All heavy atoms as an XYZ file, in Angstrom:
1009
protein
N       0.830     -1.157      0.000
C       0.000      0.000      0.000
C       0.890      1.240      0.000
O       2.036      1.186      0.333
C      -0.890      0.016      1.240
C      -1.662     -1.223      1.466
S      -3.282     -0.921      0.871
C      -3.816     -2.415      0.229
N       0.365      2.329     -0.348
C       1.144      3.560     -0.363
C       1.437      4.003     -1.774
O       1.026      3.370     -2.753
N       2.171      5.049     -1.866
C       2.481      5.653     -3.158
C       3.753      5.039     -3.722
O       4.739      4.870     -3.011
C       2.660      7.179     -2.993
C       3.024      7.824     -4.306
C       1.415      7.799     -2.418
N       3.735      4.727     -5.000
C       4.916      4.203     -5.668
C       5.686      5.372     -6.273
O       5.224      6.024     -7.200
C       4.518      3.216     -6.768
C       5.722      2.646     -7.499
O       6.837      2.709     -6.943
O       5.542      2.136     -8.617
N       6.852      5.660     -5.718
C       7.675      6.760     -6.205
C       8.672      6.307     -7.267
O       9.469      7.089     -7.740
C       8.434      7.417     -5.052
C       7.546      8.178     -4.112
C       7.328      7.723     -2.829
C       6.932      9.348     -4.519
C       6.516      8.423     -1.949
C       6.124     10.063     -3.652
C       5.912      9.599     -2.365
N       8.645      5.019     -7.605
C       9.596      4.504     -8.581
C      10.931      4.181     -7.926
O      11.080      4.200     -6.719
N      11.919      3.918     -8.752
C      13.243      3.564     -8.232
C      14.044      4.824     -7.928
O      13.691      5.925     -8.344
C      13.982      2.656     -9.227
C      14.194      3.276    -10.595
C      15.300      4.086    -10.838
C      13.317      3.048    -11.644
C      15.508      4.658    -12.079
C      13.514      3.612    -12.884
C      14.614      4.415    -13.096
O      14.828      4.983    -14.325
N      15.149      4.641     -7.185
C      16.022      5.770     -6.852
C      16.584      6.369     -8.134
O      17.124      5.664     -8.971
C      17.188      5.318     -5.965
C      16.773      4.917     -4.587
C      17.933      4.504     -3.699
N      18.876      3.622     -4.354
C      20.201      3.824     -4.376
N      20.727      4.848     -3.770
N      20.989      2.990     -4.998
N      16.465      7.660     -8.301
C      17.000      8.344     -9.467
C      16.035      8.485    -10.623
O      16.351      9.144    -11.609
N      14.864      7.887    -10.538
C      13.914      7.962    -11.640
C      13.477      9.403    -11.891
O      13.389      9.834    -13.033
C      12.690      7.088    -11.361
C      11.718      7.032    -12.520
C      10.590      6.028    -12.290
O      10.408      5.541    -11.181
N       9.871      5.719    -13.335
N      13.251     10.156    -10.843
C      12.847     11.547    -10.985
C      13.933     12.432    -11.572
O      13.660     13.523    -12.069
N      15.172     11.944    -11.552
C      16.301     12.685    -12.113
C      16.623     12.242    -13.532
O      17.563     12.748    -14.144
C      17.542     12.495    -11.218
C      17.405     13.004     -9.789
C      18.534     12.475     -8.924
C      17.352     14.507     -9.777
N      15.873     11.265    -14.033
C      16.102     10.765    -15.384
C      17.264      9.803    -15.485
O      17.834      9.616    -16.566
N      17.632      9.175    -14.374
C      18.757      8.236    -14.365
C      18.248      6.803    -14.514
O      17.114      6.502    -14.142
C      19.534      8.374    -13.047
C      20.133      9.749    -12.771
C      20.736      9.784    -11.376
C      21.167     10.113    -13.815
N      19.098      5.914    -15.032
C      18.680      4.511    -15.150
C      18.542      3.859    -13.778
O      19.102      4.333    -12.788
C      19.807      3.865    -15.957
C      20.972      4.759    -15.797
C      20.440      6.139    -15.567
N      17.807      2.755    -13.742
C      17.583      2.051    -12.483
C      18.847      1.359    -11.980
O      19.097      1.305    -10.778
C      16.461      1.032    -12.653
C      16.053      0.348    -11.373
C      14.808     -0.506    -11.517
O      14.250     -0.595    -12.631
O      14.399     -1.086    -10.514
N      19.655      0.821    -12.898
C      20.878      0.127    -12.499
C      21.923      0.286    -13.593
O      21.637      0.765    -14.677
C      20.588     -1.357    -12.257
O      20.105     -1.954    -13.441
N      23.138     -0.120    -13.258
C      24.228     -0.041    -14.219
C      24.864      1.340    -14.275
O      24.615      2.188    -13.423
N      25.702      1.581    -15.285
C      26.371      2.878    -15.415
C      25.360      4.022    -15.523
O      24.370      3.916    -16.220
C      27.175      2.738    -16.708
C      27.351      1.271    -16.895
C      26.122      0.632    -16.314
N      25.625      5.076    -14.771
C      24.742      6.230    -14.781
C      23.664      6.197    -13.722
O      22.958      7.179    -13.517
N      23.524      5.061    -13.022
C      22.523      4.952    -11.960
C      23.059      5.594    -10.676
O      24.264      5.788    -10.522
C      22.191      3.483    -11.699
N      22.157      5.908     -9.765
C      22.557      6.463     -8.464
C      23.533      5.494     -7.796
O      23.311      4.284     -7.777
C      21.322      6.654     -7.548
C      20.388      7.698     -8.129
C      21.734      6.987     -6.127
C      20.569      9.094     -7.649
N      24.616      6.037     -7.257
C      25.631      5.219     -6.598
C      25.083      4.613     -5.315
O      24.388      5.289     -4.555
C      26.850      6.081     -6.281
N      25.394      3.338     -5.064
C      24.920      2.706     -3.830
C      25.632      3.283     -2.603
O      26.785      3.726     -2.675
C      25.258      1.230     -4.019
C      26.207      1.153     -5.143
C      26.110      2.418     -5.928
N      24.932      3.271     -1.473
C      25.482      3.850     -0.245
C      26.768      3.174      0.202
O      27.684      3.837      0.678
C      24.445      3.772      0.881
C      23.285      4.745      0.783
C      22.276      4.481      1.891
C      23.781      6.168      0.841
N      26.860      1.871      0.059
C      28.067      1.155      0.482
C      29.308      1.647     -0.240
O      30.349      1.878      0.383
N      29.207      1.822     -1.530
C      30.346      2.332     -2.300
C      30.664      3.772     -1.923
O      31.818      4.174     -1.872
C      30.058      2.267     -3.797
C      30.299      0.927     -4.397
C      30.377      1.081     -5.892
N      30.181     -0.193     -6.534
C      30.039     -0.333     -7.826
N      30.051      0.718     -8.612
N      29.885     -1.520     -8.344
N      29.627      4.566     -1.696
C      29.856      5.962     -1.323
C      30.562      6.064      0.024
O      31.482      6.871      0.195
C      28.533      6.718     -1.326
C      28.043      6.910     -2.750
C      26.620      7.301     -2.921
N      26.096      8.279     -2.009
C      24.807      8.564     -1.923
N      23.938      7.954     -2.699
N      24.377      9.459     -1.079
N      30.144      5.253      0.998
C      30.816      5.244      2.295
C      32.246      4.710      2.157
O      33.163      5.201      2.812
C      30.041      4.417      3.325
C      28.828      5.111      3.868
C      27.601      4.487      3.839
C      28.909      6.387      4.401
C      26.471      5.115      4.338
C      27.795      7.034      4.903
C      26.564      6.397      4.872
N      32.428      3.698      1.318
C      33.774      3.174      1.074
C      34.685      4.233      0.478
O      35.842      4.370      0.890
N      34.183      4.995     -0.477
C      34.974      6.066     -1.090
C      35.323      7.136     -0.066
O      36.457      7.632     -0.030
C      34.207      6.676     -2.262
N      34.373      7.472      0.804
C      34.629      8.457      1.851
C      35.697      7.954      2.816
O      36.593      8.710      3.217
C      33.329      8.761      2.603
C      33.428      9.781      3.724
C      33.835     11.149      3.190
C      32.095      9.872      4.459
N      35.631      6.686      3.161
C      36.643      6.096      4.047
C      38.034      6.160      3.412
O      39.010      6.529      4.069
C      36.265      4.648      4.382
C      37.272      3.954      5.240
C      37.325      4.195      6.598
C      38.189      3.070      4.689
C      38.271      3.568      7.404
C      39.133      2.432      5.471
C      39.171      2.687      6.846
N      38.136      5.813      2.133
C      39.420      5.862      1.430
C      39.954      7.292      1.398
O      41.130      7.545      1.685
C      39.283      5.297     -0.003
C      39.032      3.791      0.053
C      40.514      5.615     -0.850
C      38.578      3.180     -1.262
N      39.085      8.245      1.060
C      39.502      9.645      1.000
C      39.946     10.155      2.364
O      40.954     10.858      2.480
C      38.372     10.526      0.459
C      38.054     10.248     -0.989
O      38.950      9.768     -1.720
O      36.904     10.499     -1.400
N      39.190      9.813      3.405
C      39.541     10.279      4.748
C      40.868      9.663      5.197
O      41.704     10.352      5.789
C      38.424      9.953      5.742
C      38.700     10.520      7.094
C      38.992      9.839      8.226
C      38.739     11.907      7.441
N      39.208     10.704      9.258
C      39.056     11.986      8.809
C      38.539     13.084      6.727
C      39.183     13.200      9.485
C      38.657     14.299      7.398
C      38.972     14.349      8.752
N      41.090      8.384      4.925
C      42.354      7.739      5.286
C      43.523      8.407      4.558
O      44.577      8.654      5.153
C      42.298      6.250      4.961
N      43.333      8.725      3.294
C      44.366      9.416      2.528
C      44.660     10.793      3.127
O      45.829     11.180      3.275
C      43.928      9.545      1.065
C      44.861     10.284      0.123
C      46.171      9.535     -0.027
C      44.191     10.442     -1.235
N      43.624     11.514      3.495
C      43.801     12.844      4.088
C      44.493     12.770      5.445
O      45.348     13.615      5.760
C      42.454     13.547      4.215
S      41.731     13.978      2.630
N      44.133     11.775      6.250
C      44.810     11.593      7.538
C      46.285     11.273      7.342
O      47.149     11.804      8.051
C      44.143     10.472      8.334
C      42.917     10.841      9.136
C      42.280      9.590      9.746
C      43.248     11.844     10.215
N      46.576     10.426      6.376
C      47.966     10.062      6.095
C      48.778     11.281      5.664
O      49.871     11.519      6.180
C      48.006      8.980      5.018
C      49.378      8.453      4.631
C      50.014      7.735      5.801
C      49.255      7.515      3.440
N      48.235     12.066      4.751
C      48.923     13.270      4.273
C      49.111     14.269      5.402
O      50.191     14.828      5.590
C      48.160     13.903      3.091
C      48.671     15.298      2.782
C      48.250     13.018      1.860
N      48.056     14.497      6.182
C      48.163     15.484      7.257
C      49.122     15.020      8.354
O      49.869     15.823      8.905
C      46.787     15.807      7.836
O      46.225     14.686      8.440
N      49.128     13.731      8.665
C      50.049     13.208      9.683
C      51.499     13.308      9.211
O      52.370     13.738      9.953
C      49.703     11.754     10.020
C      50.577     11.167     11.091
C      50.355     11.476     12.423
C      51.622     10.307     10.781
C      51.164     10.951     13.422
C      52.428      9.773     11.767
C      52.191     10.105     13.093
O      53.001      9.583     14.072
N      51.731     12.938      7.976
C      53.106     12.900      7.464
C      53.660     14.288      7.143
O      54.857     14.521      7.316
C      53.164     12.022      6.224
N      52.816     15.200      6.678
C      53.337     16.463      6.164
C      52.975     17.707      6.973
O      53.708     18.698      6.911
C      52.852     16.669      4.724
C      53.219     15.584      3.721
C      52.596     15.883      2.369
C      54.723     15.444      3.616
N      51.873     17.695      7.702
C      51.395     18.939      8.287
C      51.357     18.988      9.806
O      51.436     20.063     10.388
C      49.982     19.243      7.759
C      49.868     19.399      6.245
C      48.418     19.478      5.838
C      50.630     20.625      5.792
N      51.232     17.874     10.479
C      50.970     17.889     11.916
C      52.205     17.705     12.789
O      52.081     17.703     14.013
C      49.968     16.796     12.262
O      50.570     15.521     12.118
N      53.354     17.557     12.208
C      54.544     17.289     13.017
C      54.463     15.946     13.724
O      54.959     15.780     14.828
N      53.823     14.999     13.087
C      53.653     13.631     13.603
C      52.848     13.584     14.903
O      53.030     12.699     15.736
C      54.997     12.945     13.792
C      55.902     13.006     12.578
C      55.853     11.761     11.829
N      56.682     11.933     10.617
C      56.850     11.030      9.740
N      56.279      9.875      9.905
N      57.570     11.235      8.678
N      51.944     14.534     15.061
C      51.032     14.566     16.203
C      49.669     14.065     15.720
O      49.022     14.717     14.897
C      50.925     15.992     16.745
C      49.950     16.123     17.897
O      49.504     15.089     18.442
O      49.623     17.270     18.263
N      49.246     12.913     16.259
C      48.019     12.283     15.768
C      46.787     13.154     15.994
O      45.894     13.207     15.153
C      47.832     10.923     16.442
N      46.713     13.849     17.118
C      45.555     14.688     17.392
C      45.501     15.872     16.420
O      44.441     16.196     15.888
C      45.590     15.186     18.821
C      44.311     15.886     19.231
C      44.285     16.185     20.715
O      45.272     15.988     21.418
N      43.152     16.647     21.195
N      46.626     16.494     16.166
C      46.675     17.613     15.222
C      46.400     17.129     13.799
O      45.830     17.856     12.985
C      48.023     18.319     15.295
N      46.780     15.900     13.506
C      46.557     15.352     12.163
C      45.070     15.298     11.839
O      44.672     15.563     10.704
C      47.175     13.961     12.044
N      44.238     14.989     12.813
C      42.795     14.950     12.592
C      42.247     16.314     12.216
O      41.378     16.432     11.348
N      42.751     17.348     12.855
C      42.307     18.706     12.529
C      42.786     19.119     11.138
O      42.022     19.696     10.364
C      42.801     19.699     13.571
C      42.196     19.450     14.935
O      41.082     18.962     15.036
N      42.935     19.763     15.979
N      44.041     18.840     10.835
C      44.577     19.167      9.510
C      43.883     18.373      8.417
O      43.745     18.836      7.287
C      46.083     18.916      9.454
C      46.894     20.013     10.054
C      47.563     19.971     11.245
C      47.131     21.309      9.502
N      48.184     21.162     11.464
C      47.948     21.997     10.407
C      46.730     21.949      8.326
C      48.376     23.303     10.172
C      47.157     23.242      8.095
C      47.957     23.907      9.009
N      43.449     17.162      8.751
C      42.804     16.301      7.752
C      41.540     16.947      7.190
O      41.223     16.759      6.011
C      42.493     14.933      8.348
N      40.816     17.714      7.996
C      39.627     18.414      7.494
C      39.993     19.396      6.385
O      39.326     19.463      5.359
C      38.926     19.166      8.628
C      37.971     18.373      9.475
C      37.471     19.208     10.642
C      36.813     17.858      8.663
N      41.065     20.145      6.603
C      41.507     21.089      5.580
C      41.999     20.359      4.339
O      41.672     20.744      3.211
C      42.612     21.998      6.132
C      43.175     23.014      5.155
C      42.103     24.009      4.729
C      44.357     23.731      5.764
N      42.758     19.293      4.529
C      43.246     18.503      3.395
C      42.068     17.902      2.631
O      42.042     17.913      1.395
C      44.223     17.399      3.870
C      44.592     16.464      2.732
C      45.471     18.019      4.480
N      41.059     17.420      3.365
C      39.871     16.844      2.723
C      39.130     17.898      1.906
O      38.700     17.633      0.785
C      38.938     16.239      3.774
C      37.743     15.552      3.185
C      37.845     14.256      2.719
C      36.529     16.200      3.085
C      36.750     13.612      2.154
C      35.426     15.573      2.526
C      35.544     14.271      2.068
N      39.002     19.097      2.447
C      38.329     20.180      1.722
C      39.071     20.497      0.431
O      38.471     20.585     -0.642
C      38.227     21.426      2.596
C      37.609     22.660      1.936
C      36.157     22.398      1.562
C      37.723     23.864      2.844
N      40.384     20.642      0.516
C      41.186     20.942     -0.680
C      41.118     19.792     -1.678
O      40.933     20.012     -2.883
C      42.647     21.258     -0.288
C      43.540     21.364     -1.507
C      42.709     22.542      0.538
N      41.244     18.568     -1.194
C      41.156     17.399     -2.068
C      39.823     17.362     -2.806
O      39.779     17.168     -4.020
C      41.330     16.112     -1.256
C      41.145     14.805     -2.016
C      42.384     14.497     -2.843
C      40.842     13.672     -1.073
N      38.747     17.581     -2.081
C      37.420     17.555     -2.676
C      37.243     18.680     -3.692
O      36.722     18.462     -4.785
C      36.364     17.657     -1.572
O      35.073     17.581     -2.110
N      37.684     19.873     -3.343
C      37.568     21.006     -4.264
C      38.316     20.749     -5.563
O      37.778     20.949     -6.653
C      38.132     22.276     -3.622
C      37.276     22.966     -2.596
C      38.078     24.047     -1.897
C      36.052     23.552     -3.238
N      39.547     20.310     -5.439
C      40.388     20.118     -6.626
C      39.898     18.956     -7.481
O      39.760     19.089     -8.698
C      41.864     19.910     -6.209
C      42.714     19.472     -7.388
C      42.419     21.187     -5.597
N      39.593     17.838     -6.864
C      39.263     16.655     -7.662
C      37.826     16.653     -8.181
O      37.602     16.353     -9.342
C      39.539     15.367     -6.872
O      38.783     15.383     -5.660
C      41.011     15.221     -6.552
N      36.862     16.997     -7.335
C      35.475     17.038     -7.805
C      35.287     18.195     -8.777
O      34.563     18.074     -9.765
C      34.478     17.126     -6.624
C      33.070     17.366     -7.107
C      34.544     15.856     -5.792
N      35.987     19.305     -8.525
C      35.874     20.458     -9.409
C      36.521     20.274    -10.767
O      36.199     20.989    -11.709
N      37.432     19.314    -10.893
C      38.118     19.113    -12.178
C      37.710     17.811    -12.867
O      37.198     17.830    -13.969
C      39.653     19.138    -11.999
O      40.025     18.150    -11.038
C      40.133     20.506    -11.557
N      37.933     16.679    -12.209
C      37.652     15.389    -12.845
C      36.322     14.778    -12.421
O      35.908     13.755    -12.954
C      38.796     14.368    -12.606
C      40.068     14.825    -13.248
C      38.986     14.085    -11.131
N      35.650     15.387    -11.431
C      34.344     14.906    -11.025
C      34.362     13.755    -10.036
O      33.330     13.144     -9.795
N      35.520     13.472     -9.446
C      35.598     12.374     -8.481
C      36.835     12.523     -7.616
O      37.883     12.952     -8.091
C      35.633     11.032     -9.195
N      36.709     12.140     -6.359
C      37.853     12.082     -5.459
C      38.609     10.775     -5.733
O      38.088      9.896     -6.427
C      37.372     12.105     -3.995
O      36.556     10.954     -3.771
C      36.616     13.382     -3.676
N      39.807     10.612     -5.183
C      40.523      9.341     -5.398
C      39.713      8.120     -4.949
O      39.705      7.095     -5.627
C      41.792      9.503     -4.562
C      42.030     10.979     -4.542
C      40.668     11.594     -4.497
N      39.021      8.219     -3.832
C      38.192      7.097     -3.366
C      37.057      6.785     -4.331
O      36.750      5.627     -4.595
N      36.443      7.815     -4.862
C      35.368      7.608     -5.836
C      35.915      6.996     -7.118
O      35.276      6.143     -7.730
C      34.651      8.928     -6.130
C      33.790      9.419     -4.987
C      33.056     10.671     -5.373
C      32.342     11.355     -4.239
N      31.841     10.576     -3.154
N      37.087      7.437     -7.553
C      37.698      6.859     -8.753
C      37.978      5.371     -8.556
O      37.706      4.566     -9.449
C      38.990      7.589     -9.111
C      38.840      8.991     -9.693
C      40.196      9.663     -9.830
C      38.129      8.951    -11.033
N      38.518      5.008     -7.384
C      38.822      3.600     -7.108
C      37.560      2.735     -7.094
O      37.593      1.585     -7.515
C      39.539      3.465     -5.768
C      41.014      3.841     -5.753
C      41.538      3.868     -4.323
C      41.819      2.875     -6.590
N      36.466      3.305     -6.607
C      35.226      2.529     -6.496
C      34.268      2.800     -7.655
O      33.092      2.419     -7.602
C      34.560      2.812     -5.153
C      35.390      2.375     -3.942
C      34.660      2.670     -2.651
C      35.750      0.906     -4.023
N      34.788      3.441     -8.688
C      34.037      3.673     -9.934
C      32.756      4.484     -9.712
O      31.662      4.088    -10.135
C      33.742      2.355    -10.630
C      34.996      1.653    -11.085
C      34.665      0.391    -11.834
C      35.834     -0.172    -12.527
N      36.796     -0.895    -11.896
N      32.920      5.626     -9.046
C      31.833      6.566     -8.828
C      32.222      7.919     -9.402
O      33.402      8.202     -9.590
C      31.536      6.724     -7.332
C      31.201      5.467     -6.556
C      31.015      5.784     -5.087
C      29.964      4.802     -7.111
N      31.224      8.751     -9.636
C      31.482     10.083    -10.179
C      30.418     11.039     -9.675
O      29.284     10.648     -9.438
C      31.465     10.035    -11.701
C      31.883     11.324    -12.328
C      32.480     11.079    -13.688
N      32.973     12.349    -14.184
C      32.571     12.908    -15.295
N      31.726     12.290    -16.080
N      33.047     14.069    -15.659
N      30.787     12.306     -9.526
C      29.845     13.350     -9.142
C      29.562     14.184    -10.380
O      30.484     14.702    -11.012
C      30.413     14.251     -8.027
C      29.428     15.356     -7.675
C      30.766     13.431     -6.798
N      28.279     14.291    -10.725
C      27.876     15.097    -11.875
C      26.764     16.049    -11.443
O      26.157     15.870    -10.389
C      27.381     14.229    -13.054
C      26.154     13.406    -12.649
C      28.495     13.349    -13.590
C      25.456     12.713    -13.804
N      26.514     17.035    -12.265
C      25.392     17.925    -12.018
C      24.100     17.264    -12.481
O      24.118     16.325    -13.275
N      22.979     17.753    -11.967
C      21.688     17.239    -12.432
C      21.593     17.478    -13.930
O      22.011     18.493    -14.436
C      20.548     17.953    -11.712
C      20.444     17.596    -10.254
C      19.377     18.396     -9.537
O      18.853     19.369    -10.112
O      19.078     18.046     -8.386
N      21.059     16.537    -14.639
C      20.958     16.644    -16.087
C      22.162     16.051    -16.797
O      22.264     16.116    -18.013
N      23.106     15.476    -16.037
C      24.249     14.802    -16.644
C      25.409     15.690    -17.032
O      26.361     15.234    -17.641
N      25.368     16.960    -16.677
C      26.452     17.874    -17.031
C      27.529     17.858    -15.957
O      27.300     17.414    -14.833
C      25.917     19.318    -17.227
C      24.922     19.363    -18.372
C      25.293     19.841    -15.960
N      28.709     18.355    -16.308
C      29.795     18.452    -15.345
C      29.430     19.471    -14.275
O      28.825     20.500    -14.559
C      31.075     18.873    -16.058
C      32.305     18.581    -15.242
C      33.536     18.968    -15.996
N      34.097     20.067    -15.216
C      35.022     20.859    -15.621
N      35.505     20.757    -16.817
N      35.480     21.802    -14.838
N      29.803     19.204    -13.051
C      29.522     20.102    -11.941
C      30.382     21.355    -12.080
O      31.594     21.263    -12.234
C      29.826     19.385    -10.619
C      29.184     19.918     -9.361
C      27.668     19.847     -9.459
C      29.642     19.113     -8.168
N      29.756     22.518    -12.035
C      30.504     23.772    -12.170
C      31.364     24.011    -10.930
O      31.117     23.444     -9.867
C      29.545     24.946    -12.371
O      28.807     25.170    -11.192
N      32.363     24.856    -11.060
C      33.271     25.125     -9.953
C      32.543     25.721     -8.740
O      32.770     25.264     -7.617
C      34.427     26.025    -10.394
C      35.503     26.239     -9.340
C      36.110     24.921     -8.909
C      36.573     27.178     -9.856
N      31.652     26.719     -8.908
C      30.943     27.223     -7.720
C      30.110     26.148     -7.022
O      30.050     26.107     -5.794
C      30.047     28.334     -8.277
C      30.693     28.761     -9.542
C      31.351     27.526    -10.095
N      29.503     25.273     -7.780
C      28.720     24.189     -7.182
C      29.633     23.170     -6.503
O      29.284     22.612     -5.462
C      27.837     23.520     -8.229
C      26.688     24.409     -8.650
C      25.809     23.726     -9.662
C      24.671     24.651    -10.068
N      23.782     24.051    -11.046
N      30.799     22.931     -7.073
C      31.763     22.019     -6.443
C      32.269     22.609     -5.125
O      32.451     21.884     -4.145
C      32.929     21.742     -7.386
N      32.467     23.921     -5.097
C      32.894     24.587     -3.858
C      31.804     24.457     -2.796
O      32.077     24.078     -1.652
C      33.233     26.073     -4.121
C      33.413     26.833     -2.814
C      34.466     26.204     -4.987
N      30.558     24.758     -3.158
C      29.442     24.643     -2.219
C      29.323     23.216     -1.695
O      29.205     22.996     -0.483
C      28.136     25.073     -2.900
C      26.857     24.881     -2.087
C      26.886     25.732     -0.827
C      25.641     25.182     -2.935
N      29.402     22.245     -2.583
C      29.275     20.845     -2.198
C      30.384     20.442     -1.231
O      30.132     19.798     -0.210
C      29.310     19.955     -3.438
C      29.107     18.495     -3.137
C      29.219     17.637     -4.393
N      28.889     16.272     -4.075
C      29.745     15.429     -3.496
N      30.961     15.806     -3.198
N      29.377     14.181     -3.232
N      31.615     20.835     -1.524
C      32.760     20.469     -0.687
C      32.654     21.076      0.704
O      32.924     20.406      1.702
C      34.057     20.908     -1.359
O      34.218     20.243     -2.585
N      32.275     22.332      0.780
C      32.133     22.992      2.086
C      31.034     22.308      2.899
O      31.192     22.065      4.095
C      31.857     24.498      1.911
C      31.438     25.146      3.220
C      33.087     25.202      1.339
N      29.932     21.969      2.266
C      28.828     21.310      2.977
C      29.208     19.901      3.437
O      28.769     19.468      4.504
C      27.577     21.268      2.102
C      26.910     22.626      1.858
C      25.800     22.498      0.830
C      26.400     23.222      3.152
N      30.028     19.194      2.663
C      30.482     17.862      3.087
C      31.340     17.978      4.343
O      31.198     17.186      5.281
C      31.258     17.149      1.962
C      31.977     15.921      2.482
C      30.326     16.749      0.838
N      32.218     18.970      4.389
C      33.084     19.156      5.559
C      32.265     19.502      6.799
O      32.623     19.124      7.910
C      34.162     20.231      5.268
C      34.908     20.634      6.514
C      35.135     19.713      4.223
N      31.139     20.175      6.624
C      30.271     20.501      7.760
C      29.546     19.273      8.307
O      28.946     19.329      9.374
C      29.247     21.568      7.360
C      29.812     22.946      7.059
C      28.707     23.874      6.590
C      30.521     23.518      8.273
N      29.535     18.163      7.600
C      29.006     16.843      7.950
C      27.484     16.780      7.992
O      26.896     15.923      7.340
C      29.582     16.291      9.278
C      28.972     14.959      9.635
C      31.090     16.184      9.201
N      26.805     17.611      8.744
C      25.349     17.490      8.918
C      24.610     17.450      7.582
O      23.768     16.577      7.381
C      24.793     18.608      9.826
C      25.393     18.507     11.219
C      23.272     18.574      9.892
C      25.138     17.213     11.950
N      24.912     18.349      6.616
C      24.197     18.253      5.341
C      24.416     16.922      4.615
O      23.554     16.480      3.868
C      24.761     19.409      4.520
C      25.278     20.367      5.521
C      25.765     19.530      6.666
N      25.542     16.296      4.862
C      25.837     15.035      4.176
C      25.059     13.851      4.748
O      24.932     12.828      4.084
C      27.336     14.747      4.240
N      24.531     13.980      5.952
C      23.811     12.854      6.551
C      22.291     13.043      6.523
O      21.559     12.220      7.068
C      24.296     12.557      7.990
C      25.747     12.126      7.988
C      24.069     13.740      8.907
N      21.825     14.102      5.904
C      20.390     14.327      5.714
C      20.075     13.957      4.270
O      20.531     14.623      3.350
C      20.001     15.789      6.002
C      18.531     16.022      5.722
C      20.360     16.169      7.423
N      19.313     12.863      4.064
C      19.081     12.323      2.724
C      17.651     12.494      2.275
O      16.733     12.567      3.080
C      19.386     10.829      2.682
C      20.785     10.463      3.001
C      21.901     11.190      2.784
C      21.215      9.240      3.593
N      23.002     10.495      3.201
C      22.604      9.288      3.701
C      20.554      8.111      4.022
C      23.358      8.250      4.225
C      21.299      7.074      4.547
C      22.685      7.150      4.642
N      17.488     12.456      0.952
C      16.145     12.410      0.378
C      15.844     10.973     -0.053
O      16.631     10.060      0.189
C      15.995     13.417     -0.768
C      16.856     13.092     -1.979
O      17.520     12.029     -2.012
O      16.862     13.905     -2.920
N      14.724     10.764     -0.725
C      14.329      9.407     -1.119
C      15.253      8.792     -2.161
O      15.271      7.589     -2.338
C      12.890      9.375     -1.612
C      12.644     10.168     -2.869
C      11.231      9.913     -3.409
N      11.240      9.706     -4.830
C      11.556      8.582     -5.455
N      11.870      7.521     -4.791
N      11.541      8.501     -6.762
N      16.020      9.623     -2.867
C      17.000      9.124     -3.835
C      18.357      8.867     -3.175
O      19.333      8.609     -3.871
C      17.185     10.140     -4.972
C      15.977     10.228     -5.870
O      15.354      9.186     -6.134
O      15.645     11.346     -6.317
N      18.430      8.953     -1.865
C      19.645      8.843     -1.053
C      20.682      9.901     -1.421
O      21.875      9.683     -1.260
C      20.280      7.426     -1.071
O      20.728      7.104     -2.375
C      19.317      6.382     -0.549
N      20.208     11.047     -1.884
C      21.116     12.177     -2.108
C      21.153     13.003     -0.840
O      20.116     13.361     -0.290
C      20.623     13.076     -3.259
C      20.829     12.465     -4.601
C      20.647     13.450     -5.727
N      19.541     14.363     -5.536
C      19.435     15.530     -6.152
N      20.361     15.933     -6.982
N      18.392     16.305     -5.954
N      22.353     13.326     -0.390
C      22.501     14.151      0.793
C      22.099     15.592      0.499
O      22.022     16.018     -0.664
N      21.881     16.329      1.553
C      21.522     17.736      1.409
C      22.627     18.504      0.680
O      22.353     19.429     -0.082
C      21.251     18.336      2.789
C      20.671     19.732      2.856
C      19.364     19.816      2.073
C      20.451     20.143      4.300
N      23.880     18.097      0.880
C      24.993     18.741      0.178
C      24.864     18.567     -1.334
O      25.176     19.477     -2.099
C      26.335     18.217      0.677
C      26.563     16.759      0.402
N      25.800     15.759      0.959
C      27.466     16.139     -0.378
C      26.223     14.592      0.535
N      27.236     14.788     -0.288
N      24.393     17.390     -1.776
C      24.182     17.152     -3.206
C      22.950     17.900     -3.715
O      22.961     18.451     -4.807
C      24.032     15.654     -3.491
C      25.363     14.925     -3.516
O      26.377     15.563     -3.839
O      25.386     13.728     -3.224
N      21.906     17.917     -2.926
C      20.688     18.625     -3.361
C      20.936     20.114     -3.522
O      20.512     20.717     -4.503
C      19.557     18.381     -2.377
C      19.078     16.943     -2.450
C      17.746     16.779     -1.873
N      16.833     17.756     -2.450
C      15.623     17.479     -2.877
N      15.201     16.251     -2.826
N      14.837     18.400     -3.330
N      21.602     20.723     -2.550
C      21.835     22.166     -2.609
C      22.790     22.555     -3.736
O      22.680     23.642     -4.301
C      22.353     22.683     -1.267
C      21.342     22.639     -0.117
C      21.997     23.041      1.192
C      20.139     23.519     -0.417
N      23.738     21.682     -4.045
C      24.676     21.969     -5.138
C      24.184     21.393     -6.467
O      24.878     21.469     -7.476
C      26.066     21.416     -4.814
O      26.022     20.012     -4.662
N      22.993     20.783     -6.443
C      22.369     20.186     -7.626
C      23.295     19.150     -8.265
O      23.506     19.129     -9.467
C      21.948     21.263     -8.610
C      20.983     22.260     -7.944
C      20.328     23.237     -8.842
N      19.612     22.689     -9.966
C      18.334     22.280     -9.955
N      17.657     22.352     -8.846
N      17.758     21.823    -11.034
N      23.838     18.271     -7.411
C      24.766     17.230     -7.835
C      24.160     15.848     -7.593
O      23.233     15.691     -6.809
C      26.081     17.346     -7.079
N      24.710     14.863     -8.286
C      24.289     13.470     -8.159
C      25.540     12.608     -8.196
O      26.432     12.828     -9.007
C      23.363     13.049     -9.337
C      22.961     11.596     -9.219
C      22.139     13.945     -9.419
N      25.596     11.600     -7.308
C      26.689     10.643     -7.338
C      26.203      9.424     -8.105
O      25.200      8.820     -7.732
C      27.126     10.259     -5.931
C      27.712     11.434     -5.176
C      28.228     11.018     -3.829
O      29.089     10.124     -3.739
N      27.721     11.621     -2.777
N      26.935      9.078     -9.155
C      26.506      7.981    -10.017
C      27.587      6.908    -10.125
O      28.748      7.135     -9.821
C      26.147      8.489    -11.432
C      27.375      9.130    -12.097
C      24.961      9.433    -11.389
C      27.205      9.357    -13.585
N      27.172      5.740    -10.606
C      28.107      4.671    -10.967
C      28.713      5.003    -12.323
O      28.051      5.543    -13.181
C      27.390      3.333    -11.097
C      26.766      2.837     -9.849
C      26.058      1.544    -10.148
N      25.311      1.116     -8.978
C      24.659     -0.006     -8.918
N      24.634     -0.824     -9.948
N      24.011     -0.345     -7.818
N      29.942      4.609    -12.496
C      30.598      4.819    -13.801
C      30.540      3.521    -14.575
O      30.672      2.466    -14.058
C      32.068      5.256    -13.605
C      32.760      5.392    -14.936
C      32.108      6.564    -12.848
């Protein structure tokens, strides 16, 4: 019973499965874990003076820069590339630089990233009009 809203991504004109479909949550979390581990490694080795507590703080800045540079240029962070995911704008176009900046800042704030819609898009993706898809 209830209303049938269709599959995830149908309202965005995306396929139900395969390349171009909404990225599954498991892969998205895996990509985030890979990116965060990379940022912690870089911040620990290069920025924090080998202080683990300071490395966590520096990792936020490294993550912001990583996200801005990679999503703003190639449409994916290293973790997303490894797990065959991509960030695109609604309608299948490349995400513009201002939208990539907005998205990256909102991801670092965390709360917008954990508020989802029925397509499992976070508030950071909705506000920047972005979609994470399978490649």
